[in-house]
N, C-alpha and C positions, 0 to 999 in steps of 0.2 A: 504493500500500500504506500509506504514512504517513498519507495523507488518510483512508483507511478506518479505521485505528487511532484517529485523532483523533475521527472520527465515533462510533465505538463507545464511546470513553471519555466523550465528551460525553453520549451516550445513557445510559450507566451512571450518571453523576452526576445526570442529569435524573431517572432512575427512583428514585434514592435520595432526591432532594428530594421527589418526588411521594409516596413512601412515608411521609415524615414529615408530610405535610400532613394536618390533622385538621379535620373540620367538626363544630361543636357547635351546638346550639340554645340561645340564651341566654334570660334570664327574660322577654324581650319577644317571644319566639317567632321571633327573627331567626336565620337560619342564617349562621354566621360561620366562615370557613376561615382557618387559620393554621398555621404550623409549631409542633408540640408535641413536647417542652416548649419554650416560648418562651425565647429567649436575650436579648432586649432588651425589657423590659416597663416600661410606665408604670402605676403604681398610682394611680388617681384617688381611691379611697376604700377603707375597710376595711383599713388597713395591718396591724393586728395579726392579723386573720383570714388575710391573705395569708401571714403568717409561720407561724401556727399550722398551717395546712393544707399549705403548701408547704415547711415547715421553714425554719430560719434560712438554709439554703443558697439558698433561692429569692431572697434579697436580693443574691446575687452577680450576678443578672441584672436587677435593678431599676435603670433608668437615669434615672428621674424619678418624682416623686409629688406629689400635692397634700397637702403635709405639715402643713397648718394643723390638720387634725382630730386629728392625733397631738400636735402641739405645744400644742393647747388644753388638754391634760392634762399640764402641764409636768413634774410629778414622775414620771409614767409614762414620758414621753418621755426624761427624764434617765436613768431606770433603764435603758432600752434603749441609749441612747447610751454610757453607761458600760460596758455589756457589749460593744457593737459600735460603736465610734466612727465607722466609715464611714457609718453612717446619716445623720449630720449633714452629710455631703458630697453626698448625693443631691440633684440640682437640683430646685427647686420649680417647679410649673407654674401656680400661681395657683389662684384659687377661682372656681367657676361662680356661686355665690350673690352674690358681690361684684363680678362682671363683671371680674375680674382674670385669668381663665383665658386663657392665651396659646396660641393655635393655632400661632403662629410658633415658640414654644419647643418645643411638642410635635414639630413637624416637624424642628426642628434637632437633636433628640436621637436621631433616626433609629431609633425603636422598631419592633419587628416586631409589637407588640400594645399597645393602650391599653385598660385595664380601667376602666370607669366604673360608678358607682351609677346606678340607674334615674333618680333625680331629676336627677343631673348630665347624663345623656344628653338628657333631655327639656328641660333648661334651656339646652342649647347651641344649639338651633335650627339655623340654617343652617350653623353652624360644624362640625356633624357631617359634612356633605358635603365641606367643605374638607379635613377630616382624612382622610376615606376616599378623596377624589380624589388625595391624596398617597400612596396605597397603604398606609395604616395601618389594619389591621382594628380595629374597636371591639367589645369584648365587654361586655355589660351584666349586672351581678349586682345583687342587692338583699337586704339584711338589714333595711332600714328598715320594710318592709311587715309584718314579724313574722308571716309565715305559714309554716307547716311546709313547704309545697311550695317556696316561694322560698328558705328557708334551706337546705333539702336540695339543691336544684338549684344554687344559688350555690356551695355547698361543693364539689360534684362538678365544677363548671366550673373553679374554682380548682385543683382536683386535676389536671385535664387540662392547664391552662396551665403548671403547675409540674412536671408529670410525677409527681405523687403521688396517682394515682387510688385506690390501695388505702387509703392513710392518710385521704384525703378520705371514702371510703365508710365507714370506721370512725367518724370524727367525726360524719358525717351520721346514721348508724344510732344512735349513742349519743344524739344530740339527739332523734331521733324516738322512741326508747324512753322517754326521760324524759317527753315530752309524753303519750305513750300511757298511761304509768303514772298520771300526774295525771288525765287524762281518765277513765280506768277507775275510779279511786277516787271521783271526783266523781259519775259515773253511778250507781255502786253505792250511794253514800250518799244521793243525791237530796235534798240539803239546800237550804233557801232561799238564794238568792244574796245575799251582802252587797253593799250599795252602797259603791263605792270611788271615791275621788278622788285623782288623781296630779297633782303640780305640780312643775315644774322651777324651783327657786328660785335664781337667780343674783343677783338684785337685792336680796333681803332680805324681811323680814317685812312692810314697809309697801308693797311693790309686788307685786301679784299676778303670778305667773309663768305660763309656758306650761303648758297641759295638753294632753292627747292624745285623739284620737277613735278611729279604727280602725287606727292604726299605732303603732309604738314601744310606750311604756308602756301606752297604751290597749288595744292588742291583747294585750299580755302579761297585763294584769289580767283580760281577758275569757277568754283561754285557761285561766287559773288559776281560773276559776269565779266571777268577780266581775261585778257589774252596774255598768258604768262610767258614772258620772253625767255625764261630759262628752260621751259619744257622741251624744246628741240635738242638741247645740249646736255641736260642733266636728268637722269631717270628718277632718282630719289632725292639725294642731296649731294652737293659738291660745289666747286667754285667755277664761276664763269671767267673767261679771259676778260680783263678790264676793257680791252678794245671792243669786245663783243657787246658789252653793256652799252657802250657809247653808240656803237653802230645800230643797235636795236632801238635806240631812242625811245625809251619808255615814257608814257604819258603820266604815269604815277610811280613813285618810288616809296617803298616801305622799308625802313631800317628797324630791325628788332634788337632787343637787348635785355639784359637783366639789371638788377640793382647794383651790381658790381662789375668792374671791367677795367681795362687799361685807361691811361690818362685821357685819351680822347675817344674811347669806345662809347657806343650808345648806352646811356644810363636811363633806365625807366623801370617803374615797378613800385613795390612797397617802400614807402618812406622817401621816394624821390619826388621833388617838387616839379611842377610843370616848367618852371623857369630853367632848371637844370636840364631837364629832358629836351627842351627846345634849343638850348645852347649847344648841347651835344649833337642834336640833329642838324643844326645849321653848319656844323663843322664839315659835314660830308659834301656840302655844296662846293667846297674848295678842292675836291679831288681833281687830279689831272684829267682834263677833258670834260668833266661833268658840267661846267657852265654852258656847254652847247646842247645838253640834253633838254628835251621839252619839259620834263617834270621839274627840272631845276629852274629853268627860265620862268615857268609859270608858278613856281612855289607850290607845286603839288607833291610835296615831300611830307611823309608821315613817319611817326615812330609808334611802335607797338611792343607790348610786353611779351617776351618770348615764352614765358611760363604759361601764357594763356592759350597756347595751341596744343594739339594732341591731347585733348581732354573733352569731356562732355560739356565743359564750361565755355568751349570756344564758339558757341553760337553767337556770342556777343562780338567775337572777332570777325565772323562772317558779315555781320551787320556793319562793322567798321570798314571792311574792304568795300562793301557795296556802296556805302555812303561816300567813301573817299573817291571812288571811281564815277559814281553817279550822284553827285551832291543834291541835285534838285529832285530826283526820283525818290531818294531816301532821306529827304530833309527832316522827316518826322522822327527818325530813329535817334536814340541816344545810346550808342554802344557802351560807353564807359559806365553809364548808369545801369545798363543791362548786366554788365559783368559783375558789378558790386551787388546788384539785387539777387543774383544767383547765390552769392555767399549768404546774404541775409536770409534767404529762404531755406537753403539746404545745408549750411555749414555753421558751426558754432562761433566762428570768428569772421570779421569783415576787414579786409585790408584797406589801408589808407595810403594814398600816393597817386602816382600818375601811371596809367596803363595804356593810354592812347594820347598822342599829341600830333600837332600839325604845325608847319611853319606858317 
């Protein structure tokens, strides 16, 4: 009789466990099964998105993360740590791009789920099998591609991981509605596409920075109705020949940056005044050959916060590009306010500073 009761009890707990198991299809089309909501998660990338979608409480269950991407924006990171000091105690797992990613550390943290960006998963190679052989499910999400499909799917996946499916659906729907609004206006107006050039300037005026082809800022500028001059020469990200930038003669130039950088790099973001951001932006007008470019002649030069792309929060940056390229068509939009409003609605902190500027 006792043995029978033990058997029935074991069967009951087994059924409960199975009932909690969830299978999702990630952005790579992989079917992944895990307990949802997950109780021990390692966040490989997109840490702010994880909190915005999963709520701050989601970080009660984060046991490790590749924290460099957050700490690369030191004032943003400090803002969060001041609000939630325990973030600073979450173990780091290293970086895929610098070959410091530690499989041993992953396994030692005993997670029941590892969430990675598409590029991280592909960069790990054989280490993926080592992690999966240790019984750790890997879920792949992707905001870098800057496609509506992947933004929406990634958001809903994080919603499942954190048990916030309804909140995730709301955020995904708001993002999609924003893009559909912009696309509808562009289709109705049917205006010529402005040529646009985007450059991430961390090294300063005298060192040409990275530009983007079909992802990140390149994709954002295209969705917003621009003709991205980098697209024919750069697939994902890389540097254009300085002479090619001049020859392409962009109508609009966007220089992106962080809160820190070299002496004449683009400074913008948390804690940066608009005066400083504009002064740094103005420095790029003096580049060799740039005074002949249409965007420079007509002062259609803009600055944007680099931390505001490859995230579900970048709907505001799509608004920014649309307004920069079609000021009359999108005169009613306030992209910087939209960016801050996302924080106010979905995150426990709200950054103060300059995230968009123009000459």
